[in-house]
C-alpha positions as CSV (number, residue, x, y, z in Angstrom):
1,M,23.6,-18.5,-18.6
2,S,24.6,-17.9,-14.9
3,A,28.0,-19.7,-15.3
4,Q,29.1,-17.3,-18.1
5,P,31.2,-14.2,-17.5
6,P,29.6,-10.8,-18.2
7,S,31.3,-10.6,-21.7
8,A,29.7,-13.9,-22.7
9,I,26.3,-12.7,-21.4
10,E,26.5,-9.7,-23.6
11,L,27.5,-11.7,-26.7
12,E,24.6,-14.1,-26.1
13,F,22.2,-11.1,-25.6
14,A,23.6,-9.5,-28.8
15,R,23.0,-12.8,-30.7
16,R,19.4,-13.0,-29.5
17,Y,18.8,-9.3,-30.1
18,D,20.2,-9.5,-33.6
19,Q,17.9,-12.4,-34.5
20,E,14.8,-10.6,-33.1
21,H,15.8,-7.3,-34.7
22,A,16.3,-9.0,-38.1
23,R,12.7,-10.4,-37.8
24,V,11.3,-7.0,-36.8
25,C,13.1,-5.3,-39.7
26,L,11.0,-7.3,-42.1
27,Q,7.8,-5.7,-40.7
28,P,8.6,-2.1,-39.7
29,R,5.2,-1.5,-38.1
30,P,3.8,-3.7,-35.3
31,R,1.6,-6.4,-36.7
32,G,-2.0,-6.6,-35.8
33,L,-3.9,-5.1,-32.9
34,A,-2.0,-7.0,-30.3
35,G,1.3,-5.9,-31.7
36,R,0.3,-2.3,-31.8
37,M,-1.1,-2.4,-28.3
38,A,2.1,-4.0,-27.0
39,F,4.2,-1.3,-28.8
40,W,2.0,1.4,-27.3
41,R,2.2,-0.1,-23.8
42,D,6.0,-0.3,-23.9
43,E,6.2,3.4,-24.7
44,Q,3.6,4.2,-22.0
45,L,5.7,2.4,-19.4
46,V,8.8,4.4,-20.5
47,R,7.0,7.8,-20.4
48,N,5.6,7.0,-16.9
49,A,9.1,5.9,-15.7
50,L,10.7,9.1,-17.0
51,K,8.1,11.2,-15.1
52,V,8.8,9.3,-11.9
53,A,12.5,9.9,-12.4
54,G,11.9,13.6,-12.6
55,E,12.3,13.9,-16.4
56,P,16.2,13.7,-16.2
57,G,18.1,16.0,-18.5
58,L,21.2,13.8,-19.2
59,M,20.4,10.2,-19.9
60,L,22.4,7.1,-20.8
61,D,20.7,4.3,-22.8
62,V,22.6,1.2,-22.0
63,A,22.6,-1.7,-24.5
64,C,20.6,0.5,-26.7
65,G,20.6,-1.8,-29.7
66,A,18.9,-0.1,-32.7
67,G,17.5,2.7,-30.5
68,R,14.1,1.3,-30.0
69,Y,13.3,3.9,-27.3
70,W,15.2,6.9,-28.6
71,P,12.0,8.6,-30.0
72,V,10.4,8.4,-26.6
73,L,13.5,9.6,-24.8
74,A,13.8,12.5,-27.2
75,E,10.3,13.7,-26.6
76,H,11.7,16.0,-23.8
77,A,13.2,18.8,-26.0
78,N,16.0,19.7,-23.6
79,R,17.2,16.1,-22.9
80,V,20.7,15.1,-23.8
81,I,20.9,11.4,-24.7
82,L,24.0,9.2,-24.6
83,A,23.6,5.6,-25.9
84,S,26.0,2.7,-25.5
85,D,26.0,-0.8,-27.0
86,P,28.6,-3.6,-27.0
87,S,28.2,-3.9,-30.7
88,Q,29.6,-1.2,-33.0
89,D,27.8,-2.8,-35.9
90,M,24.5,-2.4,-34.1
91,L,25.3,1.2,-33.3
92,N,26.0,1.8,-37.0
93,H,22.8,0.0,-38.0
94,A,20.8,2.2,-35.6
95,Q,21.8,5.2,-37.8
96,T,19.5,3.7,-40.6
97,H,16.5,3.5,-38.3
98,H,15.9,7.1,-37.3
99,S,15.6,10.6,-38.8
100,Q,18.6,12.9,-38.9
101,S,16.9,15.3,-36.6
102,L,16.6,12.6,-34.0
103,L,20.1,11.3,-34.5
104,K,21.5,14.7,-33.8
105,R,20.2,14.4,-30.3
106,I,22.0,11.0,-29.7
107,K,25.7,10.5,-28.9
108,T,26.6,6.9,-29.3
109,F,29.6,5.0,-28.1
110,Q,30.7,1.3,-28.0
111,S,31.0,0.0,-24.4
112,S,30.3,-3.0,-22.3
113,A,27.4,-2.4,-19.9
114,F,29.5,-3.8,-17.1
115,T,32.3,-1.3,-17.7
116,L,30.8,1.8,-19.2
117,G,33.9,3.9,-19.4
118,L,32.3,7.0,-18.0
119,S,33.3,8.9,-14.8
120,A,31.4,8.5,-11.6
121,N,28.1,10.4,-11.4
122,A,28.4,11.2,-15.1
123,V,24.7,11.2,-16.0
124,D,21.4,12.0,-14.3
125,S,19.8,8.7,-15.1
126,I,20.6,5.3,-16.7
127,F,18.0,3.6,-18.9
128,C,18.3,-0.2,-19.5
129,M,15.2,-1.8,-21.0
130,Q,16.6,-4.9,-22.6
131,L,19.9,-6.3,-21.4
132,F,19.0,-6.6,-17.7
133,Q,16.0,-8.9,-18.6
134,H,18.4,-11.5,-20.0
135,I,20.7,-11.8,-17.0
136,D,19.8,-14.9,-14.9
137,S,22.7,-14.8,-12.4
138,P,22.2,-12.7,-9.2
139,E,26.0,-12.1,-9.2
140,H,26.0,-10.6,-12.6
141,R,22.9,-8.5,-11.9
142,L,24.6,-7.1,-8.9
143,A,27.7,-6.4,-11.0
144,L,25.6,-4.5,-13.5
145,L,23.8,-2.6,-10.8
146,A,27.1,-1.6,-9.2
147,E,28.3,0.0,-12.5
148,F,24.9,1.8,-12.8
149,H,25.2,3.0,-9.2
150,R,28.7,4.4,-10.0
151,V,27.8,6.2,-13.2
152,S,24.3,7.6,-12.4
153,R,24.1,10.5,-10.0
154,D,20.4,10.1,-9.4
155,T,18.1,7.4,-10.9
156,V,18.1,4.2,-12.9
157,I,15.2,2.9,-15.1
158,V,15.5,-0.9,-15.6
159,A,13.2,-3.6,-17.0
160,V,13.2,-7.0,-15.3
161,R,11.7,-10.4,-16.2
162,V,10.1,-11.6,-13.0
163,D,7.8,-14.4,-11.9
164,A,4.1,-13.5,-12.4
165,H,1.1,-14.8,-10.5
166,F,-0.3,-16.2,-13.8
167,K,1.8,-17.6,-16.6
168,L,1.0,-16.6,-20.2
169,R,1.7,-19.3,-22.7
170,R,1.3,-19.4,-26.4
171,P,-1.5,-21.7,-27.6
172,G,-0.3,-25.4,-27.8
173,T,2.7,-25.0,-25.5
174,T,3.2,-27.1,-22.4
175,G,5.8,-27.6,-19.7
176,A,7.9,-25.3,-17.7
177,P,9.0,-21.8,-18.9
178,P,12.3,-21.9,-21.0
179,R,14.3,-20.1,-18.3
180,Q,14.0,-19.5,-14.6
181,L,12.7,-16.1,-13.8
182,A,13.8,-14.2,-10.7
183,G,11.2,-13.5,-8.0
184,K,10.2,-9.9,-7.3
185,A,11.4,-10.1,-3.7
186,E,14.8,-11.4,-4.9
187,V,15.3,-8.7,-7.5
188,E,14.1,-5.9,-5.2
189,A,16.5,-7.1,-2.5
190,E,19.3,-6.9,-5.0
191,F,18.4,-3.3,-5.9
192,R,18.7,-2.4,-2.2
193,L,21.9,-4.3,-1.8
194,A,23.4,-2.4,-4.7
195,G,22.5,0.9,-3.1
196,F,19.2,1.9,-4.6
197,S,15.8,2.7,-3.2
198,L,12.6,1.8,-5.1
199,L,10.7,4.8,-6.4
200,S,8.1,2.9,-8.5
201,H,7.3,-0.2,-10.5
202,Q,5.0,-0.9,-13.4
203,D,3.9,-4.2,-14.8
204,F,3.4,-4.6,-18.6
205,L,0.2,-6.4,-17.8
206,P,-0.5,-6.6,-14.0
207,G,-0.7,-10.2,-12.7
208,C,0.1,-11.8,-16.0
209,A,3.0,-10.5,-18.0
210,R,6.5,-11.0,-16.7
211,M,8.1,-7.7,-17.6
212,R,8.2,-5.1,-14.8
213,V,9.8,-1.6,-15.2
214,Y,11.4,-0.2,-12.1
215,V,12.6,3.3,-11.3
216,L,15.4,3.3,-8.7
217,R,17.0,6.1,-6.8
218,K,20.7,6.1,-5.9
219,V,21.3,6.3,-2.2
220,G,24.5,6.5,-0.2
């Protein structure tokens, strides 16, 4: 994916997301204990990250998809939530997934994550839990971070797929992981290069799982 321009990256991400979302729509509740625990852990990571970020009042959910995290973001009663996605169809579909009372709290708009179309320092915090994980190229990660740095006036919450000490594989699988994951030191150096300091990080499952949620603070 590293040779593709940002627009192609978002199209590929949208294709993968649509496939996964279609599968999840067939089972509206997480399946089994493991699924429920993973769902709970995801939301716990988000709540912890929001606390570290100072419970921002004006947030932008970038590449929001069907609004997987909107209920958690909306737990803060005074929070204003903007949500962008490159697919207007996905934004329209998101309207079918949530209550009207929640949807009244969300202002959606179609936009590339690499060119958000907002003014500098437009929001308190940017939240990106899905798209960033799918970007393999350091050049494209830095481009995305540069846009986040421009639009956020304070913090960024971002999830990253990074190398872990131990690799989790499904039973019966062998060989190398399907894609090269960035090292923690590499990604953290990119954060600093883009003008952020690191406030905190949380691992989905310390030492094993590859997803790590960072809270960054804009500097300079």
